[in-house]
Structure formats: structure tokens, C-alpha cells
Backbone as CSV, one residue per row, in Angstrom:
resi,resn,N_x,N_y,N_z,CA_x,CA_y,CA_z,C_x,C_y,C_z
1,UNK,34.924,-87.383,-72.203,35.601,-88.557,-71.695,37.115,-88.345,-71.757
2,UNK,37.798,-88.685,-70.710,39.241,-88.485,-70.635,39.995,-89.464,-71.527
3,UNK,41.161,-89.054,-71.946,42.033,-89.923,-72.718,42.625,-90.986,-71.789
4,UNK,43.119,-92.072,-72.371,43.787,-93.122,-71.608,45.101,-93.466,-72.289
5,UNK,46.018,-94.006,-71.511,47.327,-94.401,-72.019,47.405,-95.919,-72.015
6,UNK,47.758,-96.489,-73.151,47.828,-97.948,-73.272,49.163,-98.477,-72.739
7,UNK,49.279,-99.808,-72.716,50.496,-100.454,-72.238,51.690,-100.235,-73.155
8,UNK,51.479,-99.651,-74.325,52.578,-99.361,-75.246,53.383,-98.136,-74.812
9,UNK,52.979,-97.496,-73.719,53.648,-96.293,-73.202,55.138,-96.539,-72.988
10,UNK,55.953,-95.602,-73.462,57.405,-95.670,-73.314,57.888,-94.974,-72.041
11,UNK,56.980,-94.334,-71.314,57.298,-93.577,-70.096,58.329,-92.492,-70.370
12,UNK,58.186,-91.826,-71.520,59.146,-90.779,-71.895,58.831,-89.426,-71.253
13,UNK,57.567,-89.214,-70.874,57.195,-87.968,-70.228,56.757,-86.857,-71.160
14,UNK,56.788,-87.093,-72.463,56.406,-86.053,-73.424,54.975,-85.588,-73.196
15,UNK,54.085,-86.502,-72.898,52.673,-86.164,-72.700,52.474,-85.307,-71.453
16,UNK,53.150,-85.674,-70.376,53.003,-84.930,-69.121,53.470,-83.489,-69.276
17,UNK,54.554,-83.309,-70.014,55.093,-81.962,-70.228,54.145,-81.102,-71.052
18,UNK,53.348,-81.721,-71.898,52.457,-80.988,-72.802,51.079,-80.697,-72.199
19,UNK,50.677,-81.449,-71.180,49.328,-81.318,-70.612,49.120,-79.957,-69.928
20,UNK,48.164,-79.160,-70.422,47.951,-77.817,-69.866,47.302,-77.806,-68.474
21,UNK,46.701,-78.919,-68.069,46.036,-78.962,-66.761,46.715,-79.932,-65.792
22,UNK,47.900,-80.416,-66.172,48.694,-81.316,-65.339,47.916,-82.554,-64.894
23,UNK,47.172,-83.151,-65.837,46.375,-84.340,-65.543,47.165,-85.631,-65.696
24,UNK,48.380,-85.542,-66.196,49.180,-86.731,-66.463,50.324,-86.823,-65.464
25,UNK,50.473,-88.015,-64.875,51.532,-88.227,-63.893,52.264,-89.531,-64.172
26,UNK,53.465,-89.610,-63.658,54.277,-90.797,-63.854,53.725,-91.942,-63.014
27,UNK,53.529,-93.057,-63.658,53.075,-94.249,-62.959,54.112,-95.346,-63.123
28,UNK,53.773,-96.537,-62.731,54.689,-97.652,-62.876,53.939,-98.820,-63.474
29,UNK,54.190,-99.183,-64.692,55.313,-98.815,-65.556,54.976,-97.755,-66.592
30,UNK,53.745,-97.276,-66.638,53.358,-96.293,-67.656,52.779,-95.047,-66.993
31,UNK,52.689,-93.983,-67.780,52.092,-92.749,-67.279,50.581,-92.912,-67.154
32,UNK,49.965,-92.111,-66.315,48.531,-92.203,-66.051,47.865,-90.854,-66.272
33,UNK,46.623,-90.878,-66.751,45.840,-89.661,-66.947,44.709,-89.654,-65.927
34,UNK,44.630,-88.597,-65.134,43.574,-88.445,-64.145,42.300,-87.991,-64.863
35,UNK,41.326,-88.867,-64.939,40.078,-88.590,-65.664,39.302,-87.428,-65.070
36,UNK,39.495,-87.151,-63.789,38.784,-86.046,-63.143,39.357,-84.685,-63.526
37,UNK,40.598,-84.673,-63.979,41.263,-83.421,-64.334,41.334,-83.208,-65.845
38,UNK,41.471,-84.288,-66.605,41.631,-84.224,-68.053,40.482,-83.458,-68.714
39,UNK,40.842,-82.514,-69.590,39.834,-81.718,-70.304,39.602,-82.225,-71.728
40,UNK,40.240,-83.337,-72.072,40.075,-83.964,-73.380,40.547,-83.054,-74.514
41,UNK,41.602,-82.286,-74.265,42.084,-81.335,-75.274,42.866,-82.015,-76.404
42,UNK,43.493,-83.163,-76.102,44.230,-83.896,-77.119,45.674,-83.471,-77.315
43,UNK,46.154,-82.538,-76.522,47.539,-82.073,-76.675,48.533,-83.210,-76.475
44,UNK,48.236,-84.113,-75.575,49.126,-85.238,-75.293,49.213,-86.196,-76.478
45,UNK,48.106,-86.372,-77.162,48.060,-87.289,-78.312,49.028,-86.830,-79.392
46,UNK,49.097,-85.538,-79.615,49.934,-84.974,-80.672,51.425,-85.185,-80.438
47,UNK,51.867,-85.266,-79.179,53.296,-85.363,-78.890,53.769,-86.770,-78.534
48,UNK,52.867,-87.706,-78.401,53.235,-89.072,-77.993,53.984,-89.800,-79.106
49,UNK,55.262,-90.170,-78.870,56.024,-90.861,-79.906,55.591,-92.311,-80.113
50,UNK,54.878,-92.872,-79.157,54.444,-94.278,-79.245,53.002,-94.407,-79.715
51,UNK,52.335,-93.291,-79.950,50.927,-93.301,-80.342,50.088,-94.194,-79.430
52,UNK,50.297,-94.047,-78.124,49.621,-94.924,-77.173,48.532,-94.231,-76.360
53,UNK,48.157,-93.015,-76.736,47.111,-92.298,-76.010,45.844,-92.323,-76.837
54,UNK,44.780,-92.829,-76.225,43.511,-92.998,-76.926,42.399,-92.185,-76.266
55,UNK,41.445,-91.790,-77.075,40.280,-91.057,-76.566,39.239,-92.024,-76.056
């Protein structure tokens, strides 16, 4: 199951830069994770300063 980004997202871009499969893109007002691409690796969770990425 792909990770999701909650409304607490700061839109800093740290998660997108860390994603090895480029599943994260800038949305409005928060970043979005494409569930079809996400490999559930968790790399984005480790770098999120807002702790807003959930499994």
C-alpha cells in the first residue's frame, strides 16, 4: 500500500527529492504520492520535517 501525505504537509519538497521512483509531485496545497508508482520504501517518511507521511 502506498504512503499518503496528510494536510499537515509544509510543501517543502524534501520528500519529493528523496523518492527513488519519483512518485511524489507538487500539488496544491500539499505534495501528492502516486499510489501506482510508490514502492512503499519509506524514504520520504524519514526526511519529512512535518511527520505528515503515513503508511
